[in-house]
C-alpha positions as CSV (number, residue, x, y, z in Angstrom):
1,X,-24.3,50.1,182.1
2,X,-24.3,52.5,179.2
3,X,-23.6,55.6,181.2
4,X,-20.3,56.3,183.0
5,X,-22.2,57.1,186.1
6,X,-24.0,53.7,186.2
7,X,-20.7,51.9,185.4
8,X,-19.0,53.8,188.2
9,X,-21.7,52.9,190.8
10,X,-21.6,49.2,189.8
11,X,-17.8,48.9,190.0
12,X,-17.7,50.8,193.2
13,X,-20.1,48.4,194.8
14,X,-18.0,45.4,193.8
15,X,-14.8,47.2,195.0
16,X,-16.4,47.6,198.4
17,X,-17.2,43.9,198.5
18,X,-13.6,43.0,197.6
19,X,-12.2,45.3,200.3
20,X,-14.6,43.8,202.8
21,X,-13.7,40.3,201.7
22,X,-17.1,39.5,200.3
23,X,-17.7,37.6,197.0
24,X,-17.9,39.9,193.9
25,X,-19.9,39.7,190.7
26,X,-17.4,38.6,188.0
27,X,-19.8,39.7,185.3
28,X,-19.1,43.3,186.4
29,X,-15.4,43.0,187.3
30,X,-13.2,41.6,184.6
31,X,-10.7,38.9,185.4
32,X,-7.8,41.3,184.6
33,X,-9.0,43.9,187.1
34,X,-9.7,41.2,189.7
35,X,-6.1,39.9,189.3
36,X,-4.8,43.5,189.7
37,X,-6.8,43.9,193.0
38,X,-5.5,40.6,194.3
39,X,-1.9,41.7,193.5
40,X,-2.4,45.0,195.3
41,X,-3.8,43.2,198.4
42,X,-0.8,40.9,198.4
43,X,1.5,44.0,198.2
44,X,-0.2,45.2,201.4
45,X,-1.3,48.5,199.8
46,X,-3.8,50.6,201.8
47,X,-7.0,50.8,199.6
48,X,-7.8,54.1,201.3
49,X,-4.5,55.7,200.4
50,X,-4.9,59.4,199.8
51,X,-1.4,60.3,198.5
52,X,1.3,58.6,196.6
53,X,3.9,57.7,199.3
54,X,7.2,57.6,197.3
55,X,8.2,61.0,195.8
56,X,11.8,62.0,194.8
57,X,13.7,64.9,196.2
58,X,14.2,67.8,193.9
59,X,17.9,67.0,193.2
60,X,17.1,63.3,192.6
61,X,14.4,64.3,190.1
62,X,16.9,66.6,188.3
63,X,19.3,63.7,188.0
64,X,16.6,61.4,186.7
65,X,15.5,63.9,184.1
66,X,19.2,64.3,183.0
67,X,19.5,60.6,182.6
68,X,16.3,60.5,180.4
69,X,17.0,63.7,178.5
70,X,16.6,62.1,175.1
71,X,13.3,60.5,176.1
72,X,12.0,63.8,177.4
73,X,13.2,65.9,174.4
74,X,11.4,63.5,171.9
75,X,8.3,62.8,173.9
76,X,7.3,66.1,175.4
77,X,6.4,67.8,172.1
78,X,4.1,64.9,171.2
79,X,2.3,65.1,174.5
80,X,2.0,68.9,174.2
81,X,0.4,68.4,170.8
82,X,-2.0,65.8,172.2
83,X,-3.1,68.2,175.0
84,X,-3.6,71.0,172.5
85,X,-5.8,68.6,170.6
86,X,-8.0,67.9,173.6
87,X,-7.7,71.4,175.1
88,X,-10.5,72.2,177.5
89,X,-11.4,68.6,178.2
90,X,-9.7,68.6,181.6
91,X,-7.0,66.0,180.8
92,X,-3.3,65.8,181.7
93,X,-0.6,63.8,180.2
94,X,2.5,62.4,182.0
95,X,5.7,60.9,180.8
96,X,7.5,58.3,183.0
97,X,10.7,56.4,182.8
98,X,10.7,52.5,183.1
99,X,11.1,52.6,186.9
100,X,8.4,54.1,186.8
101,X,8.8,57.7,188.1
102,X,6.9,60.6,186.6
103,X,9.3,62.8,184.6
104,X,7.1,65.4,183.1
105,X,3.5,66.5,183.3
106,X,1.5,68.7,180.9
107,X,-2.2,69.6,180.6
108,X,-5.1,71.4,182.2
109,X,-3.7,73.6,185.0
110,X,-6.7,73.1,187.3
111,X,-6.5,69.3,186.9
112,X,-2.7,69.3,187.5
113,X,-3.2,71.3,190.7
114,X,-6.0,68.9,191.8
115,X,-3.9,65.7,191.3
116,X,-0.9,67.3,192.8
117,X,-2.6,67.2,196.2
118,X,-2.3,63.4,195.9
119,X,1.4,63.7,194.9
120,X,0.5,62.7,191.3
121,X,3.3,65.0,189.9
122,X,6.9,64.8,188.6
123,X,9.1,62.7,190.9
124,X,6.2,60.4,192.0
125,X,6.7,56.7,192.0
126,X,3.7,55.1,190.3
127,X,4.6,51.4,190.3
128,X,1.9,48.8,191.0
129,X,3.6,47.7,194.2
130,X,3.1,51.2,195.6
131,X,-0.4,52.4,194.4
132,X,-1.9,49.4,192.8
133,X,-3.2,49.3,189.1
134,X,-2.8,52.4,187.1
135,X,-2.3,53.5,183.5
136,X,1.5,53.7,183.9
137,X,2.7,50.9,186.2
138,X,0.3,48.3,184.8
139,X,1.0,49.2,181.2
140,X,4.7,48.8,181.8
141,X,4.3,45.5,183.6
142,X,2.1,44.0,181.0
143,X,4.0,45.7,178.2
144,X,0.8,46.7,176.4
145,X,-1.7,49.7,176.4
146,X,-4.2,49.7,179.3
147,X,-7.1,51.8,180.5
148,X,-8.0,51.8,184.2
149,X,-11.5,53.2,184.7
150,X,-12.4,55.1,187.9
151,X,-13.1,52.5,190.6
152,X,-11.1,49.9,188.9
153,X,-8.2,51.6,190.6
154,X,-7.4,49.8,193.9
155,X,-6.7,53.0,195.8
156,X,-9.8,55.2,196.6
157,X,-7.9,58.4,195.8
158,X,-7.9,57.5,192.1
159,X,-11.6,56.6,191.9
160,X,-12.7,59.7,190.1
161,X,-10.1,59.5,187.4
162,X,-9.6,57.3,184.3
163,X,-6.0,56.6,183.3
164,X,-5.1,55.5,179.7
165,X,-1.4,54.4,179.4
166,X,0.9,52.8,176.9
167,X,4.6,51.7,177.0
168,X,7.3,53.3,174.8
169,X,9.8,51.1,173.1
170,X,13.3,51.9,171.7
171,X,14.2,50.9,168.1
172,X,15.6,47.6,169.4
173,X,12.4,46.8,171.3
174,X,13.4,47.7,174.8
175,X,10.9,49.5,177.1
176,X,12.3,52.9,177.7
177,X,9.3,54.6,179.3
178,X,5.5,55.1,179.2
179,X,2.9,57.9,178.6
180,X,-0.4,58.3,180.3
181,X,-3.5,60.5,179.9
182,X,-5.5,61.1,183.0
183,X,-8.9,62.9,183.3
184,X,-12.3,62.8,185.0
185,X,-14.0,59.4,184.4
186,X,-17.0,61.2,183.0
187,X,-14.9,62.6,180.2
188,X,-12.9,59.4,179.3
189,X,-13.9,56.9,176.7
190,X,-12.2,54.1,174.6
191,X,-11.0,56.7,172.1
192,X,-8.8,58.2,174.8
193,X,-6.8,55.0,174.9
194,X,-6.6,55.1,171.1
195,X,-5.1,58.6,171.2
196,X,-2.5,57.6,173.8
197,X,-1.5,54.5,171.8
198,X,-1.1,56.7,168.7
199,X,1.0,59.1,170.7
200,X,3.2,56.3,171.9
201,X,3.7,55.0,168.3
202,X,4.5,58.6,167.2
203,X,7.2,58.8,169.9
204,X,8.6,55.4,168.9
205,X,8.7,56.5,165.2
206,X,10.6,59.6,166.2
207,X,13.2,57.4,167.9
208,X,13.4,55.3,164.8
209,X,13.9,58.4,162.7
210,X,16.5,59.7,165.0
211,X,18.4,56.4,165.0
212,X,18.2,56.3,161.2
213,X,19.4,59.9,161.1
214,X,22.3,59.2,163.4
215,X,23.2,56.1,161.5
216,X,23.1,58.1,158.3
217,X,25.3,60.8,159.9
218,X,27.7,58.1,161.1
219,X,27.7,56.4,157.7
220,X,28.4,59.8,156.1
221,X,31.2,60.5,158.6
222,X,32.7,57.0,158.2
223,X,32.6,57.4,154.4
224,X,34.2,60.8,154.6
225,X,36.8,59.6,157.1
226,X,37.5,56.6,154.9
227,X,37.9,58.7,151.7
228,X,40.1,61.3,153.5
229,X,42.3,58.5,154.9
230,X,43.1,57.4,151.3
231,X,46.6,58.6,150.7
232,X,46.1,58.8,146.9
233,X,44.2,61.5,145.0
234,X,40.6,60.2,144.9
235,X,38.0,61.6,142.4
236,X,34.4,60.4,141.8
237,X,32.5,61.2,138.6
238,X,28.8,60.8,137.8
239,X,27.4,59.2,134.7
240,X,28.0,62.5,132.7
241,X,31.7,62.7,133.8
242,X,31.0,65.5,136.2
243,X,33.2,65.6,139.3
244,X,31.0,65.0,142.3
245,X,33.6,64.2,145.0
246,X,37.3,64.8,145.6
247,X,39.4,64.1,148.8
248,X,41.9,66.3,150.4
249,X,44.8,64.6,148.7
250,X,43.3,65.3,145.3
251,X,43.0,68.9,146.3
252,X,46.6,68.9,147.5
253,X,48.4,66.9,144.8
254,X,46.4,68.2,141.8
255,X,45.7,71.7,143.1
256,X,41.9,71.2,142.8
257,X,39.6,73.5,144.7
258,X,36.1,71.9,145.5
259,X,34.5,75.3,144.9
260,X,35.9,75.4,141.4
261,X,35.6,71.7,140.2
262,X,32.6,70.1,141.9
263,X,29.8,69.7,139.3
264,X,32.2,70.5,136.5
265,X,33.1,68.2,133.5
266,X,36.4,66.5,134.2
267,X,37.5,67.4,130.6
268,X,37.1,71.1,131.4
269,X,38.9,70.8,134.7
270,X,42.0,69.0,133.4
271,X,42.1,70.6,129.9
272,X,43.4,69.6,126.5
273,X,47.0,69.2,127.9
274,X,45.8,66.0,129.6
275,X,44.3,64.4,126.6
276,X,46.1,61.2,127.2
277,X,44.8,60.9,130.7
278,X,41.3,61.8,129.7
279,X,41.3,59.2,126.8
280,X,42.3,56.5,129.3
281,X,39.3,57.1,131.6
282,X,36.9,57.8,128.7
283,X,35.4,54.3,128.8
284,X,34.1,51.9,131.4
285,X,36.9,49.4,131.2
286,X,38.6,48.9,134.6
287,X,42.2,50.3,134.8
288,X,44.7,49.1,137.4
289,X,48.0,50.9,138.1
290,X,48.5,52.2,134.6
291,X,51.2,54.9,134.4
292,X,50.0,58.3,133.4
293,X,51.5,61.8,133.1
294,X,49.3,64.7,134.2
295,X,49.9,68.4,133.6
296,X,49.1,70.8,136.5
297,X,50.8,73.7,138.2
298,X,52.6,74.5,134.9
299,X,54.4,71.2,135.0
300,X,54.1,67.4,134.4
301,X,53.9,64.8,137.2
302,X,53.8,61.1,137.0
303,X,51.1,59.0,138.6
304,X,49.7,55.4,138.6
305,X,46.1,55.4,137.5
306,X,43.4,53.1,138.8
307,X,39.8,53.6,137.5
308,X,36.7,51.5,138.0
309,X,33.1,52.1,136.8
310,X,30.3,52.5,139.4
311,X,27.6,50.1,138.3
312,X,23.9,50.4,139.2
313,X,21.9,47.3,140.3
314,X,20.9,46.8,136.6
315,X,24.6,46.8,135.6
316,X,24.5,50.2,133.9
317,X,27.3,52.6,134.5
318,X,26.4,55.5,136.9
319,X,29.8,57.0,137.1
320,X,33.4,56.1,137.9
321,X,36.0,56.2,140.7
322,X,39.5,57.5,139.8
323,X,42.5,56.9,142.0
324,X,45.8,58.7,141.2
325,X,48.9,57.7,143.2
326,X,52.0,59.8,142.9
327,X,54.8,57.7,141.5
328,X,57.3,59.5,143.7
329,X,55.4,58.4,146.8
330,X,55.1,54.9,145.4
331,X,58.9,54.8,144.9
332,X,59.5,56.0,148.4
333,X,57.2,53.2,149.7
334,X,59.0,50.6,147.6
335,X,62.3,51.9,148.9
336,X,61.2,51.5,152.5
337,X,59.7,48.1,152.0
338,X,62.8,46.7,150.3
339,X,64.9,48.0,153.2
340,X,66.8,50.5,151.0
341,X,67.5,53.0,153.7
342,X,70.4,54.4,155.5
343,X,70.8,53.2,159.1
344,X,74.3,54.5,160.1
345,X,75.2,57.8,161.6
346,X,78.5,59.4,162.4
347,X,78.2,58.2,165.9
348,X,78.4,54.6,164.7
349,X,81.8,55.3,163.1
350,X,84.5,54.4,165.7
351,X,88.1,55.8,165.8
352,X,90.4,58.3,167.4
353,X,93.3,58.2,165.0
354,X,94.2,61.7,164.0
355,X,94.3,61.0,160.2
356,X,91.1,59.1,160.5
357,X,89.4,62.0,162.3
358,X,90.5,64.2,159.5
359,X,88.7,61.8,157.1
360,X,85.6,61.8,159.3
361,X,85.6,65.6,159.4
362,X,85.8,65.7,155.6
363,X,82.7,63.4,155.4
364,X,80.8,65.8,157.7
365,X,81.6,68.7,155.4
366,X,80.4,66.6,152.4
367,X,77.1,66.0,154.2
368,X,76.4,69.7,154.1
369,X,77.2,69.9,150.4
370,X,75.1,69.0,147.4
371,X,78.0,67.8,145.3
372,X,78.7,64.2,144.2
373,X,81.0,62.3,146.5
374,X,83.7,59.7,145.5
375,X,84.7,57.3,148.3
376,X,88.0,55.7,147.7
377,X,89.3,52.8,149.8
378,X,90.1,49.2,150.1
379,X,87.4,46.6,150.6
380,X,86.2,46.5,154.2
381,X,87.2,50.0,155.1
382,X,83.5,51.1,155.6
383,X,82.7,53.0,152.4
384,X,79.0,52.0,152.7
385,X,78.8,53.2,156.3
386,X,80.4,56.5,155.4
387,X,77.9,56.9,152.5
388,X,74.9,56.2,154.8
389,X,76.2,58.7,157.4
390,X,76.7,61.4,154.7
391,X,73.2,60.8,153.6
392,X,71.6,60.8,157.1
393,X,73.3,64.1,157.9
394,X,72.4,65.9,154.7
395,X,69.4,67.9,153.5
396,X,68.2,64.7,151.8
397,X,68.0,62.6,155.0
398,X,64.2,62.4,154.7
399,X,64.5,61.1,151.1
400,X,65.3,57.6,149.9
401,X,68.8,56.0,150.2
402,X,69.3,53.5,147.5
403,X,72.5,51.4,147.0
404,X,73.5,49.3,144.0
405,X,76.7,47.2,143.8
406,X,77.9,47.5,140.2
407,X,80.2,44.4,140.6
408,X,77.4,42.1,141.9
409,X,75.0,42.5,139.0
410,X,75.6,40.8,135.6
411,X,76.7,43.5,133.1
412,X,73.7,43.0,130.8
413,X,71.3,43.7,133.8
414,X,73.0,46.8,135.0
415,X,71.1,49.2,132.6
416,X,67.7,47.9,133.6
417,X,68.7,48.0,137.3
418,X,69.9,51.6,137.0
419,X,67.4,53.1,134.5
420,X,64.4,50.7,134.7
421,X,62.6,49.4,131.6
422,X,59.2,50.0,129.9
423,X,56.6,47.3,129.3
424,X,57.6,45.0,126.5
425,X,61.2,46.3,126.4
426,X,62.5,42.8,126.1
427,X,61.3,39.2,126.3
428,X,60.3,38.3,129.9
429,X,60.0,41.9,131.0
430,X,57.5,42.6,133.7
431,X,54.0,43.8,132.8
432,X,53.9,47.5,133.3
433,X,57.7,47.8,133.2
434,X,60.0,48.3,136.2
435,X,61.4,51.3,138.1
436,X,65.1,51.7,138.1
437,X,67.4,52.7,141.0
438,X,67.7,56.3,139.8
439,X,63.9,56.8,139.9
440,X,63.7,55.0,143.3
441,X,66.4,57.4,144.6
442,X,64.6,60.5,143.4
443,X,64.8,63.2,146.1
444,X,67.5,61.2,147.9
445,X,70.9,59.6,147.5
446,X,72.1,56.8,145.2
447,X,75.2,54.9,146.2
448,X,77.0,53.4,143.2
449,X,79.3,50.9,145.0
450,X,82.2,49.4,143.1
451,X,81.8,52.0,140.4
452,X,85.1,50.9,138.9
453,X,83.5,47.7,137.7
454,X,80.9,49.4,135.6
455,X,81.3,48.4,131.9
456,X,82.7,51.2,129.7
457,X,79.7,51.2,127.3
458,X,77.3,52.0,130.2
459,X,79.4,54.8,131.6
460,X,78.1,57.1,128.7
461,X,74.5,56.5,129.8
462,X,75.4,57.2,133.4
463,X,77.2,60.4,132.5
464,X,74.1,61.6,130.5
465,X,71.8,60.9,133.4
466,X,74.1,62.9,135.7
467,X,74.3,65.8,133.4
468,X,70.7,66.0,132.2
469,X,69.1,65.0,135.6
470,X,66.6,62.8,133.8
471,X,66.4,59.1,132.9
472,X,64.7,57.3,130.1
473,X,63.7,53.7,130.8
474,X,65.0,51.0,128.4
475,X,62.5,50.6,125.7
476,X,60.7,53.8,126.8
477,X,60.4,57.2,125.1
478,X,59.6,59.7,127.8
479,X,62.4,61.1,129.9
480,X,61.7,61.3,133.6
481,X,63.2,64.0,135.7
482,X,65.2,62.7,138.7
483,X,66.8,64.7,141.5
484,X,69.5,62.4,142.8
485,X,72.7,62.9,144.7
486,X,75.3,60.4,143.8
487,X,77.9,58.9,146.1
488,X,80.3,56.6,144.2
489,X,82.6,54.1,145.9
490,X,85.4,52.0,144.6
491,X,88.5,50.1,145.8
492,X,90.2,50.8,142.5
493,X,92.5,53.6,141.6
494,X,90.1,55.4,139.2
495,X,92.7,57.8,137.9
496,X,94.8,54.9,136.9
497,X,91.8,53.2,135.3
498,X,91.2,56.4,133.3
499,X,94.8,56.3,132.0
500,X,94.4,52.7,131.0
501,X,91.2,53.5,129.1
502,X,88.9,51.5,131.4
503,X,87.0,54.5,132.8
504,X,85.7,57.6,131.1
505,X,87.7,60.7,132.0
506,X,84.6,63.0,131.9
507,X,82.6,60.6,134.2
508,X,85.6,60.4,136.6
509,X,85.6,64.2,137.0
510,X,81.8,64.3,137.3
511,X,82.0,61.9,140.2
512,X,85.2,63.2,141.7
513,X,83.8,66.5,143.0
514,X,84.2,65.6,146.6
515,X,86.9,62.9,147.0
516,X,87.3,61.1,150.4
517,X,90.0,58.5,150.9
518,X,89.3,56.0,153.7
519,X,92.3,54.7,155.6
520,X,93.1,51.0,155.6
521,X,93.1,49.5,159.1
522,X,96.8,48.9,159.0
523,X,97.3,52.7,158.9
524,X,95.2,53.4,162.0
525,X,96.2,50.6,164.3
526,X,95.8,52.8,167.3
527,X,92.1,52.5,166.7
528,X,92.1,48.7,167.0
529,X,91.5,48.6,170.8
530,X,88.5,50.9,170.5
531,X,87.1,49.0,167.5
532,X,87.7,45.7,169.3
533,X,85.8,46.8,172.4
534,X,83.0,48.3,170.3
535,X,82.5,45.0,168.3
536,X,82.8,42.9,171.5
537,X,80.0,44.9,173.2
538,X,77.7,45.0,170.2
539,X,78.1,41.4,169.0
540,X,78.0,39.8,172.5
541,X,74.7,41.7,173.2
542,X,73.2,40.4,169.9
543,X,74.3,36.9,170.7
544,X,73.1,37.0,174.3
545,X,76.6,36.1,175.5
546,X,78.3,38.0,178.4
547,X,81.9,38.9,177.4
548,X,83.3,41.4,180.0
549,X,87.0,40.5,179.8
550,X,89.6,40.8,177.0
551,X,93.0,39.2,177.5
552,X,95.7,41.9,176.9
553,X,97.4,39.4,174.6
554,X,94.4,39.7,172.3
555,X,95.1,43.4,171.8
556,X,98.7,42.5,171.0
557,X,97.9,39.9,168.3
558,X,95.3,42.1,166.8
559,X,97.6,45.1,166.6
560,X,100.4,43.0,165.0
561,X,98.2,41.5,162.3
562,X,98.2,43.2,158.8
563,X,94.3,43.1,158.3
564,X,94.1,42.8,154.5
565,X,90.3,42.7,154.9
566,X,90.3,45.8,157.1
567,X,87.5,46.6,159.6
568,X,85.2,44.0,158.1
569,X,87.7,41.3,158.7
570,X,88.3,42.5,162.3
571,X,84.6,42.4,162.9
572,X,84.3,38.8,161.5
573,X,87.2,37.6,163.5
574,X,85.8,39.0,166.8
575,X,82.4,37.5,166.0
576,X,84.0,34.1,165.5
577,X,85.9,34.3,168.7
578,X,82.7,35.3,170.7
579,X,80.8,32.4,169.1
580,X,83.4,29.8,170.4
581,X,84.3,31.5,173.7
582,X,83.5,29.0,176.5
583,X,83.5,31.7,179.2
584,X,83.1,35.4,179.6
585,X,86.7,36.3,178.4
586,X,88.2,36.6,175.0
587,X,91.6,34.9,174.9
588,X,94.3,34.5,172.3
589,X,93.5,30.8,171.7
590,X,90.1,31.8,170.3
591,X,91.6,33.5,167.3
592,X,92.7,31.7,164.0
593,X,96.3,30.9,163.5
594,X,96.7,33.3,160.6
595,X,96.0,36.1,163.1
596,X,98.1,34.8,165.9
597,X,101.1,33.9,163.7
598,X,101.0,36.6,161.1
599,X,104.3,37.3,159.5
600,X,103.2,39.2,156.5
601,X,103.0,42.7,158.1
602,X,105.1,45.2,156.2
603,X,108.1,46.6,158.0
604,X,106.7,50.1,158.1
605,X,103.7,48.9,160.2
606,X,106.1,47.7,163.0
607,X,107.0,51.2,163.9
608,X,108.2,51.3,167.6
609,X,106.6,54.6,168.5
610,X,103.2,53.4,167.3
611,X,103.5,50.2,169.5
612,X,104.7,52.3,172.4
613,X,101.7,54.6,172.0
614,X,99.3,51.6,172.0
615,X,101.1,50.2,175.1
616,X,100.7,53.6,176.9
617,X,97.0,53.7,176.0
618,X,96.4,50.2,177.3
619,X,98.3,50.9,180.6
620,X,96.5,54.2,181.1
621,X,93.1,52.5,180.6
622,X,94.0,49.8,183.1
623,X,95.0,52.4,185.7
624,X,91.6,54.1,185.3
625,X,89.8,50.8,185.9
626,X,91.0,50.6,189.6
627,X,93.1,47.5,189.0
628,X,95.9,46.9,191.5
629,X,99.5,47.0,190.3
630,X,99.7,43.2,190.8
631,X,96.6,42.6,188.6
632,X,97.9,45.0,185.9
633,X,101.3,43.2,185.8
634,X,99.6,39.9,185.6
635,X,97.3,41.0,182.7
636,X,100.3,42.5,180.8
637,X,102.4,39.4,181.7
638,X,105.3,41.4,183.0
639,X,106.9,41.7,186.4
640,X,105.9,44.4,188.9
641,X,109.2,46.1,188.6
642,X,108.8,46.3,184.8
643,X,105.3,47.6,185.3
644,X,106.5,50.5,187.5
645,X,109.3,51.3,185.1
646,X,106.8,51.6,182.2
647,X,104.3,53.6,184.3
648,X,107.0,56.0,185.1
649,X,108.2,56.1,181.5
650,X,104.6,57.0,180.3
651,X,104.0,59.4,183.2
652,X,101.0,57.4,184.4
653,X,102.1,57.2,188.1
């Protein structure tokens, strides 16, 4: 059977035998084709089928093409090139999805019109269960290239065609479609299958290339995103110290333009002013968090420098990565991490006493000023809270708030705490040195609490920092500019300390630009009820205890106490009472004896008018709470007649 015609006749004879149920010659029909015919018979396919029975509607085909857009875009050019190669040979090529439905068809126009009469066109279902063995359905099921010659097709309508098909695989090995070349059996030969296999491989390679390209794009985008997400200035050099990459933060902080610096030698970019920085990165030794000063924008800025060489596989240097972190930003981060921030606002400061409100108004004015502030007052009057509120309502509210208690630090450690120290400044000093409170507060506010306790010999250094607005670390040589607003606080009479020679006169006047004296609690006793309710509500919530009643006797003992510890003592006493309260009411017996039996209150604090004012406030508040007169009298522990007399006296009726 050398000629296609002889082969056609021989196979057709055996096909007729099979359709009739007669034995066939297995030397002519291969075992594979016989199995395919048997499968078709089991499917109940009509061997005399003239048209493909299952064809998609136009809108369904459009949807299918949309879902396979990538497969079509990559495969169609390959098929068009293949048809161009065999132009004039009466072949057509089709592309199918894995279902398999025909998606696209290209080739000889006459042949396409001919096969279209049998519905062999886009939208046709060409599975083996519908039309028997063919170059598409069979190739997909067997997952390998196949060629079905003429009468080897089960359905008679395909007997004059030879189909050569091959599956298409995605980069991960999944079948995503198939291609098929169909033409007259007289024109087909084994090379036709070879061409379709080569085309399928070409399509698969294009998918691999596209995947690699997309992965490359993704990697580039990830790399770019990662670099741009680095907060520090990021610079990459090649092996000749030419700048090959900078991130946005390097552009911003160092005023570098990619158009002007990429490809340029870093020495030319930074210039001779930055000789120290350039010398540090001039070798391949790793550098981690070394402090460096860089000149740009006509001024000096401080950074921490990290530099690491880029090593090739053979360990040769092929460049270096430079990371510059603004020390100012690092200080702000340290400040946040150490909790050095202002939490209180003016709304957190409770009181209605007229003199106290004058003090509060003075603090609000101070917030709008840039002058130094001196807070004077006894311990426990809330100087730190006032300082935080002043900061939070100032133009520096976004900057750091740093506090240092001059009385709580050993006198020999105060200088290093305030001004910091350089590496090797003294035995046991931290490697790389340490940042002082002035540097941490740069751009914000520094609270010098208990300033009256600062040793006289350190006051000179403090005065110099305030006047020069720069600080030099202990053991260091370079002054560092600092922009700090100072709020000083003390419970001492600083003017008296000046007269006694314990405090420098010039420092006192430097600090005492905006002086605010905080009232002791004994001078604003009309605020005690408000403060009591505020503390009871806040503390009980934090403890998870419900305290919704306060015995009127509690107000009386609290008002009659002298409060040497001021508001802080009041808060602590209330917290203790809430801790031990067995029920939801605060009663007199919950308070310590020194509160309930205080006899130390000075005579001027027992002013009758003040007590009457407090009594009036309490009775007015009770009248607003819808209590009956009987309940009011019981709570005040007075008779109803006395209650009515007092209500009339205070004009509450």
